[in-house]
N, C-alpha and C positions, 0 to 999 in steps of 0.2 A: 550236616546230619540229614538223613533221608527218613521218610515217614510212610506209613500205610494207614488205611482206614478200615476198620471192621464195623459193619452195619448189622445189627440184630433186629429183625422185624418181628416183634412179639405180638401177643394177642391184644394188649391194651396200649402199647407204645412202641416206638422205634428208637433204638439207642445207637449212637455212633461214637466210636473211639478213635482218636488219633494216637498212634503208637510209634515210638521211635525205634531205632535199630538195636537198642539195648533192652527193648521190651517194656519200656516205661510209658505209661499213659500220660500223654502231654495235654490232652483236652478231651472232654466228653460232653455230649449233648443228648437230651431225651425229649421226645415229642409224643404226646398222647393222641388217641383217637377213640371213637366210641364203638360200642357193639350194638347190634340191632337184634332184639328178641321179639319178633312180631307175634309169635305163637309159642306156647310151651314146647320146649325141645328145640326150637329154632335158634341159630346163632349165625349171624351174617355181618359182613362189613363191606364198606364201599372201597374198592381198590384205589380209587383216586385219592382217598385220604392218606393211604400209605405213601403215595408219591409226593403229595404236597408236604406232608410232615417230614418226610425224609429230606427233601430238597431244602426245607427250612432249617432242619437240623444241621445239614452239611454246610449251608451258608454260615450259620452261627459258629460252627466248628472252625471254619477257615478264618473268620473274623476274630473270634476270641483267642485263638491260638497264636495269631500273628505270624504263622509259618508261611513261607513263600509257596504258592501253589505248585511251582515247578519241582519242589522238593518232596511233594506227596506223590509217590511212585505208583501205588496200587490200591485198589479197593476190592474187598470181597464181602460175602454176605452169609448170614445165618438167618433162619426164619422158622416161624411156626409151621408145623408139618400138616399134611393131609388136606388143607383147604382147597376148594375147587374154584378156579377162575376160568371162565369160558370166554373165548374171543372169537369174533367173526373174521371173515377174510381180510377185512381192513385193519385188523388188530384192535378193534374196539371191544370193550367189555359188554357182555350181553345181559348180565344180571349181577346183583351183589354176590360177593364170594360167600360160599357156604363153608364154615370154619370147622376145625377139628373137633370142637366141643358141641357140635350140632348132632342131635340124636333122633332125627326124623326118619332114619333109613333102616329101621329094624326089618321091615318086610323085604327090602332089597337084600339085606344080609342073609336072610333065610333062603332067598332065591339063589344066591351065589353058592351057598352050602349045598343045596339040593342038586344044582347043576354040575358042580365041579367035584364035590366030595373030597376025598383025600388028595386029588390033583392040586387043589388050592394050596395045601401045605407044601407039596412037592415043589411047586413052581415059585410061590411067593414067600414061603416059610412063615406065613402068618395066617391068623384066623380072620374071618369076615366080621369086622366090627363097625359100628355106626360111624366112628370117627374117620375111617379111611376114605379114600377118594373115589374108588370104583362105585361103592353104593350111592354116593352123591351123584355121580354121572348117571347112574341108572334111575335115580329119583327124578332128575330133570328129564330124562328120556320119557318117563311115564307121565309126569305131572305137568311138564312144560314142553310139549313136543315141538311147538313153534320155535322156542328158544333153541332147542337141541338141533333142529334142522339148520339153523343159521351158524352153528358152532363149527369153527375151522380148526381150533386147537385148544387144548386145556393146559393150564399152568398151575403151579403151586404159588402161594403168596410171594415168597421172596424171589421166585423166578419171574413173576410178573413185574415186580419192582425193578429187577435187573434189566428186563426187556425195555421198560420205560426209560431207563437211564442210558441204555446202549443201542436200542433198536434191534437187538439180536435175540432170537428165540432159542432158549435152551432150558433143559431141566437137569440138575445134577443128580448123580446116581444115588447118593445117600438119601436125598429127599424122595426120589422116584421109588425107592424101596418101600415107602409108606403109602403107595397108591393102590396096592393089590393088583397092579397091572404089569409089574416088573418081574422078570425071571431073575431072582436075586443072585443066583450063582453064575448065570451066564451074562449078567449085566446088560440085558436087552429087553425090549418090550415083548410081552408074550402074545404071539399071534393066536394061540389056543384060547386064551382068556378073552381077547378082543372078539374073536369069532363067536364065542359062546354067548356074548351079550350084545351082538349087533353093533359093535363099535369099530368104525373104520380106523385102521392103523394110522392114517394121516392125522387123526385127532391127537396122537401122541407126539410130543415135540422131540427134537434132536437131543440126545443124551450127552452129558459132559461129565468128566471127572471133576472132583471138588477143586483140584489145583489147576484146572485148565484155564488158559487165557481165552476169553470169549469176545473181547472187543475193547473199545475205548469209549469214553463219555461222548454223548451227542453234543454238538456245539451249543444247542439250546440249554442243555443241562449244565454244561460248563459255565455258561453265562449266568444262569440263575444261582449257581452255588459258589462261584468264584474259583472253582477248581480248573485245572488245565484240561483242555480237550484231549491231551495226550495221556492222561491218567489211565493206567491199565486196569481192566476189570477182570476178575477171576470168578469162576462159577459159584464157589462157596458150598455150603452144606446145610443139612437139616439142623434145627436148633440143638437137638440132643447130640448129634455127631460133632457139632462145633463146640458144644459144652464139654464134651469128652476131650477134644483137642485142647481147649483152653485150660483144662484141669490136668493135662498130661496123661490121660488114659489111653495109652498107646501100645501096651503089651499085655500078654496073657497074665491074669492074676490081678490086673488093675480094675478097680471098681469105683463107681461114682454114685453119690446120692445128690440129686438136684431137686430142690423144693422151690418151685415158682408157683404160678397159678395152679398148674398140675404138679405132680411129683414123679420122679423117675429114679429107679435103681437100674444101673447100667454096668455091664461087664464087657471088657474087651475080649474078642474071640479071634483066633487066627485061622480058623478053618470052619467048614460047614458043620452045623449042629442042628439036630431036629428036636425042637421042643413041643412038637405036635400042636402048635398054636397056643400053648399055655403062656409062653413068653414070646415077645416080639424078637425077630432076628432080622437085622438090617445091615446094609453095607455101611462101613465106616468112611469118614472123609480121608483117613489114611489109606493110600492105595493098597489094595489086596487085603485090607482088614474088614472085620465085621464087629457088630456089638449085639449082645442080648439085652433085652430091656423089659422091665415091668413098669406099669403106669398106674398111679393113683390120680384120678381125674380132678378131685377137689382137694388138693393138698394145701398150699398157701391160701387158696381161695376160702377154705374152711375157717382158717384163723382170721382172715380179712372179713369174712361174713360176721364172725362173732364180735370183732372189734367195732364194725359199723353198727351192729345191733345194740351193743351195751356200752360202748365207749367211743362214740363217733368223734368226739372232739379231742381225744388224747393222742399223744405221740405213741409210737410202738414201744419205746423204752419204758414209758410210764405204764402202758398196758401190760407189759410182761414183768414189771418190777418185782411183784410178790410171788412169782411162780417158784422161785428157788426156796421159798418158805414152806411149800407144800410137798410132802413126801411122795415118792414113787407110788403110783396108783391113784393119785388125786382123791384120796379118801373114799375109795370104793366107787368112783365114778368113771364110766367108760363112754367114749364117743366114737361113733363110726362115721368117717368122712364121706358119706355117700350123697352129698347134697345135689349132685348133678348126675347120679348114677355111678357106676364103677366099671373099671376096665380089667385090672389084674388083682386077684385071680378070678373075679366074678364079672364076666362080660355081660352086664345087666344095666340097661338104660332106665329101668323102672325103679330099682331099689333107691331108697332115700335114707338120709342120716338119722342117727338116734343118739340120745343121751340115755344111758342105762345106769340105774342105781342112784338117781338124783334124790336127795332128801334135804330137809330143812337146815342141816348143818353145813351144807356146801355154800361157800362164798364165791365171789367172782373169780378169784385166783384158782379155785378148784376147777371151774369151767374152762378157764384158759389152759391150765395144765392138762386137763382131760383131752382137749382138742389137740394140743401138741402131741400128746401120747398117742391119740387115735390115728393121727396122720402118720406117725412113725410106725405104729403097729401095721397099718395098711402097707407101707413100704416094706416092712419086714416080711410080709407074705411073699413079695417078689424075691427078697433075699433067700427065703426058704425054698422057693421053686428052683432058683439057680443052683443052690447047694444040692437039692434032691436030684438034679440033672447032672451032677458031677462037676459043676463049675466051681473053680476055686475062687472064693470071695475072701480076699485077704484084707489089707488096709483099704478103707473106703474114704475117698476124697469127697468132702461135703461142700456144695456150692448153693447159691441162691439164698432165700430167706432163712432156711434152716441153719446156715453157717454164720448168721449175723448175731446169734445169741448163744453164749457159752453154755447156758443150762440146756438148750436144745441140742447142742453138739454132744454134750455128755450123755444126754438121753439117747441119742442115736447110737453111741458106742455101747451103752448098756442094753438097749433093745436088740441091736444087730449082733451083739456079742462079738464085736470086732473093733480094732483100732479105727478111729475116725480122725482124719486130718483136715485142718483148716489151711487154706492157701494164704500166702503173704499178701497177695493182691488178687481179690476175687472179682473178676469182671465177666465171668460166664461166657455164653456163646459169642458175644461180641468180640472178646479177646481171641477166641478160636477162629473167628472169621478173619481178624487181623493177622493171625499167624498163617492162615492159608494164603493171604495176600503177600506176606513177607517171604514165604517159601516160593510162591509163584514169581516174585520179582527177582529171585536168585540170591537172596540174602543168606539162605541156608540150603544145604543139600537135601534135607528131609524135614518132615514135621517133627520127628524125634529130636533132631539136632536143634531145631527152633525152640522146642519145649525146654531144653536144657538152659537156654538163655532167658526165656520168657516166663517160666512157671517156677514158683518157689513155694515152700511149705513153712508155715509159721508155727503151728503147734499141733501136737497129737494128743487125742483124748483116748484113754484106755478104759475098757469096761470095768466097772466096779462089781465085784462078785456078788455082794449082797443085793444091790439093786437089780443086777442082771437076773438073779434067781426070782425076785419078786415079779419082774416083767415077764419072765418065762411062764410063770403061773397065770398071770393076767392075760397073756397073749392067747392062751388056750380058751379062756372065757371070751375074749374078743372075737376069736374065729367062729364061735358058736352063734354070734349075734346075727350074722347074715342069714343063716338058715331059719332062725327064729322069727325074723321080721320080713322075710321075702314075701310070704303070702299076704301079710297085713298090708304091705305096700302095694301089691297088685290090687287089692280090694279098695285101697284109698285112692288109686289112680283116677277113678271116676269123679272124684271131688276136687281135683286140682284145677 
């Protein structure tokens, strides 16, 4: 039996899966690392932590699985998008990575908009948001000019990890689409955008397709992990692109709901579509494909925050146990998940979360259900934008934390007013990365062929008409909360 490894470099941890030719996960490891929040709105990480924890996880994967290293044919990657890693001429990291959830770059976003106007949408298919990479580059240009002068190339997080494992500098196209420097339809760096902001094109690394072979493991890495130095390494993709691959979102009409730290609604697209910046539009890991995507910045993060605040010592099962006893609407309690700002449909780094309607009759389970409903309402705003743009949103595959609880799966079906499917084995972007390695190694002729073997569906949740009607009414109230609290949050900003 032959094997591949999928590595998902997440925001708080790196996950590695060992997958066989039948699509069965034979072993998995996870290693965590910390975030740095030196100032409000700042979110950084040390890239060396990614390398050390990945190497440690790979070593454990080899040891615990008992698989012969020579039988592990390939490795590919998924990773958190948008984060900025700057390297000097010697390939050394110049400063901590600025992550996707860092919101310091509002001024740079306004500069991008004023200089490029509608050309930004025409070239990149996306709006200028704080999370993207170009505003981060511009922030370093302005605030750390000595660092910027030393910069020879920029990478995204998983591309830096792959560089450290192979010694080869590349950036895959699905991840490059989230930088605001890529001409998405031409799949090449935009000279126009680089020139507009004084960025030398040499700062942009060589591009690669997700399935592209980019090298083998460095001898040092092979020694540290126990893997063979002949293990083939493939470029991989952005976490959302790989999540779509791992869930079988590979043809028009397919849609995905992914609830991790952030939340995503994603639909497969097979041709250019203009959302005027209201919805993200990126290159898919499937060659020639694209995906449209809306993002809730604090999805699973909101539920995790509530648990740490009121039930720190409990398991998640215990924390969610009584949610099923609370009817739809949480007893007239609404929650908006704007704990770190919002992205879709409100590109607002200042807005903050709210509980609306709280009274003395509400118990802990009401708060928990309200947070789950609020996260899902926020994601439903992306579903609505897709439908308004003429995108067919049929059956939705749910992955991540929102797929681990049947009450939440049913809630998604009721709020989205669409069938929601749970996967037989839900491994998220890490499985998508393993599938890219499997196709790269020649096990399958295409990603779609691989998905037929690797992706299975366990159960489908249908919308309940009565609950769906309740949620439709509540959703209208939910949508009014942003406008009602926006000015209040701006006034409160001075006191944070």
